[in-house]
N, C-alpha and C positions, 0 to 999 in steps of 0.2 A: 503495500498499499503507499501511499503518498500523497502529493499535495492534492493532485485530482480526485482522489478518494475521500481525503477531506471536503474537497469541494461536493463530491458525491452524496457523501451522506447530511454534509450542512441542507444539500437542496431537498434530500427527503423528509429529513425532522422539521425544515422551516414549513413544507405545503402540509404536512401531516399538523401542524400546531396553526395552519392558516386556513381552514376550513376543509381541508382534504383527507380522504379516509386513505388506508391504506388496503385493496384488497387483495394482492399478490405479491409474494416473494418469493425468487426463487433460490434454490440449498443451495449455491455458491453466494446469496446473497450480492449478487451481481447485476438483477434487473429488479426493478419494484414497479409496479400497477399502483396507481392511486384514483382517487372519482371523488370530485368536488359532491359537497353536499348540497348544490343544488337541484332538485328533485324534477325540479322540467325538463332543462337541457344540461345535464350533466358533462363536466367536463371531464376527459379520463385523461391520465397522462403516463405514456411509458419512462421512466430514467431507466438507461442501461450504460452500467460501467465498463468501456470498451475500447479498444487497440484495435483497429485495422489499416493494415500496411497499404493495401489497394481500393480503389473507389468500387471494386466488383464485391468486394465482402460487407462492404456495406449496402450494395446495392442488394443481396441476398437475401440482407437481414431487413431489412425496408418490405421487399415483398413478403417476407415469413409473417413482419408485422401488421400487414394489410390483412392476409387473408388471415391471420388468427384474428385479427380484429373485426372482420368480415361474419367468424361462426360463433363469435362472442354471444352467449346470451347467460341470463341472471344478472347481469351487473347494473341494472338499467340502461343498458346501452342505446334498446331501441328506440331510446327518446335524446340521445347522446348528440348533443351536433357536432362536435370537437375531439378528434384525439391528437394530440401532443406528443412525438417522440423526439425523445431528446437522447442523446448519444454524448456521454460525457468523454475525454479522451486526452489523452499527454500534446499528441500530435497528428493533425490531421492524416489520410492518407495522400502517399506522395506523389499522387495521379491528380488527373484533374476528377473530383466530385461535388462541387457546388453548384453545378446541374442539375444533381442528383436533388437538393434539399429547395431547389429554387422555387417552387409553386408545391402548392399542398394537393394531396393526390384525395380525389372523390372516391368516397365510400358509398357504394350499392343499398338501397335497402333502408338507407336513413335522409329524411329530409332536409336537404343544407351538409350532410356530414363531412365533412374532409379530415385526413390527418396528415396535420403537420409534425416535419424533421426540423430538427438543430441541432448543430452538431456544436459542440462546446468543448473549445481544447485553451490550451494555455496560451497561443496568441490572441484568441477572442472576446476572450472573458467582459472587458468591457464594451463589447456589441451585442452579445446572445444573450447576457445576464440580464441587460432592462429590457428588451425583447421578451426573455421568459416571463417576468415578471407582469409585462403588459396583460400577456394572454391571460394568467393565470391570477392576476389579480392579491397577489401576495409579493409582498418585497423580499425581493432577493438579492444577496450578495455574497461575495466573497470574504471571511473574515481569515486572515494566517491564525494558524492554531498556535494557541500559548508554547506546546512544546517543540517552538520552531528546528529544537538539535532533532528531532521524532516524528517526524508526520506521518511517521504508520503508527505510532501508540494514541496520537488525537483522533486516526480513520477509526481506529478498534475501539476507541471510547464512544465517538457517536454512534457508531455501527449498533454497539449493547446498546446507549441510549434508547435509537432507535425502535431497535428491535423490543426491548421490556415493556416501551410506552404503548408500541404495536398489538401488545400478550394482554398490558392490561385493562384495554378498550374493548379487544375481543369477549376477555373474560367479561367485562360488564355490562355488554350486550346480553351476553348468555344468562348473567343471572336477573337481567331483567325480564329475558322469556322463559324462566323457570325461577318463578319465585314461590311461589304456591305451588300444590298437590290437588289432582280433581278430583276433590272429594265429595262435595253437595255435587258436583257433574253426573255422578254416576246413582248419587241418591235419587236426586229428581228421575234420574230414567226411570228407577226398578220401583218410584213411588209410581208414576203415570203407567208403565204397563202394569202395576197392581190394580188400578185402576179402570185398567181396560178390561182388563181379565172380571173386574168385579160387575161394572158395565155390560159386558158381555152375558153371564152368568145369572145377571138379574132383568134380562130381558132383550139385551142388545143393545149395541151402542148408538145406535140412530132414532134408536126408542126415545121420543122427545121425552112422554113423562119420566122412564128413567134418566135420563137426563138432567131434564129438571129436579127429579127427588134427589139425586146424588150433587146438586149444585152447581148448576148449570148457567149460564149467565140470561137469566128471564127475566125483561124489566118490570113486566107488573108485581113480581112479588121483591124485587132492590125497592123499589118505591114503596111497599106496603113493608118496607124497612127490614130485607132480610142484608144487610150490608157486605154480609161475610160472600155473599153471590160476587164481589169482584175482588174475590181471591181463588177461590176457589175454581171456577175455569180452566186454570192455566196448567189442573193436574187432569181433565177431562180429555177424551178425544172420541169425536166423531166416526167413525170405522176406521177399521185397518189400514187404509191407507195415507189417511192423514197422523197418525200412530207413527209408522215408518217415517214416513218423511219428518214430521217433527223430533223424533227420538232422534236421529241421522245426525239432524242438524244439531240437536241440543249436544251430541256426542262432541260433533268436530267444533263447534263455536263456545261451547261449555268450558273446553277443555283450554282452549288458546287464553278467555278471559280469567279462567280460575286460576292459570298461572302467572296470567300478569297481574293480577289482583292479588292473589291469595282469596281463601276460603271464605271468610269474611265478610269482605268486599264481595264477595263475588254471590252472597246468600244476599244481601241487601240489595244488589243493584238486578238482582235475577224476579226478587219478589215486587220488590219496586216496580219495574217494566210491568211483570204481569201485572198488575195494580192498576198501572197508566192505562195498560192495553182493556183491561177491561172498563175503565172510564170512559174509554172515548169511544168503546162500543157502545156502553150504555148510554150516551150522548147520542150517538150519531145513528146507528144501529136498531131498530126494534127489535128485529127479529133474533129469536131463540141463538145463543154459540158457546164457544167451549175452545178448548184447545191452550196451548204453548206457545204459541205463533207471537204475540205481545210480547213478552217474555223472552223470547227467538229472538224479534228484532231488537231489545232491547240490549242485549249482547253485541249486537251490532253498534248500538249506541254507545257502548262502554269501551268499543274501541277506535269510534271515532274521536270520543274525549282523547284517546289513548294519544290518537295523533296529533291532536292539539298539544301535547306536552312534550312528545320524543318525535316533532314535524319530519326530521330529515328520516331517521329510522321506521316512521309508521309507513311513508311512501317510499323506501328500500327495499321494504318485505312483504308489508300483505297488502298498501293504500289502495291503487286502484286493484284490485282485487274486490274487495270489502267492498269499495264504493259502486262497482258494477253491480254486485250481487243483489244489496239495496235497491236503485235503480230499474234493477231487473225485475225483481220481486215483488216491487208498488208496483210497476207496468203490468205486470202479468195478476195485480189483485185489479188494478182498473179497467182491462180488460176482459177479465173471467167473472161470468156473475156467481156468487154466491160466497166470494170473498170477500170478510169482513177485514180490508185496509182500514179502516178507520180504526181499529184493532193495535194492525198492526204501526200505525204511525204513529200513535199513543204509546206505544211501549219505544219503538224508536225512540222519541224523546224523554221516556221515562228512564229509560236506560242511560240517555246522554247525561241527563241531569242528578239521576243518581249516583254514576262515574265520577260527577263532579264532587255530589258533597264528599264521598267517601273518601277523594283522589287516588293518586295512585302511592304504591308502596315508597318506604322512605322520602317519601316526601312532603314538604308542607307549602301550602296556596291557603292560607288561611282565607284571602279574600274574595278568592275562587270559589272555594265550598261556602262559603256563605251564602255568595251569590245567587251558587247554583241553589244551595238550601231555602233560599226566598222564594226563587223561581219556582220551582217546586210547590212549595208551600201553596205560592197563592196560587197554580193551578188548578192544583187539587182541592180547596177550597173554593174557587171559581167552578169548576167543574160539579161539587157536590150542588153549590147554591143553583146554581141551575139544572142539574140532575132530581131536584126532592124539592123543588118549590113548586 
């Protein structure tokens, strides 16, 4: 290692602290990929510490990079507008190479996507570093190591710092997604399957009299004072297909949300969302209804709230999938008759507000929590007043 190795690791460190995250590092640690936190149009950077004697080697590596980028999936690259390929060298190739990096290469399949290549060597740092800083939006400069007599030690120290920080961030993200264990998710699945069997045994889960007897949402009885029917419908299902779809949705969404929020927060979110869904159905849908759909939509709401706290992480991992599923399900409810869309929307709102009240583990946001509680209380009070007046 030497002076250019110090520069290489200084670039990696400053970019990773300036809004970029390391997404890949080669085993030899001579190639590092970084991605910006901008979820709409992320920038992807490839930093390579390599020395090419001839421009042919540079051209072959550029071709490999272009092909690799075209094949990439899962790094948000489908939306990336720009890839910056940076070579850090002691000396440039001995033959002509400037024409290879003069113009960016277009990327197929990506709107306005281009691959820029910069060759940074000991003789052009004053020109290329400012250009790279402008392209990345990060202040980049070379600072000679304190250990002037031993640049190898300085480069190794920087490398250890970068790798340690990278591993720490990856561990923090892993812990965010694995905070809780899905205890109540499994419990609610057992309860709703058991209640379905009880309904079938008692005369059929599609029998209105049986559904009313066991607590389905039935407006005349709620108006008569049976307020618990705003809670019990989330455990009942009308027909096997209804049970199957909601159980699968609860399994996959519930596990994710309970791991993010922890079991007690999940319990509050799920029950609150179910209540909001039943209340909205009571206000806007006069027909008999039952099902966990409102509570399940509340889990979508909890994921949306997670996205307001960890915006970049949300859109990098699940964001667009969650939003797409919400839109598709709401449109399905609008287009297909017999679906209680009011209950779905009520559950979505209730889950979002409930998540705001309990917030996320190891986070404190008293202002947001108080605001979510106030809005939730206001909506419940208004809904009950309108429904029972």
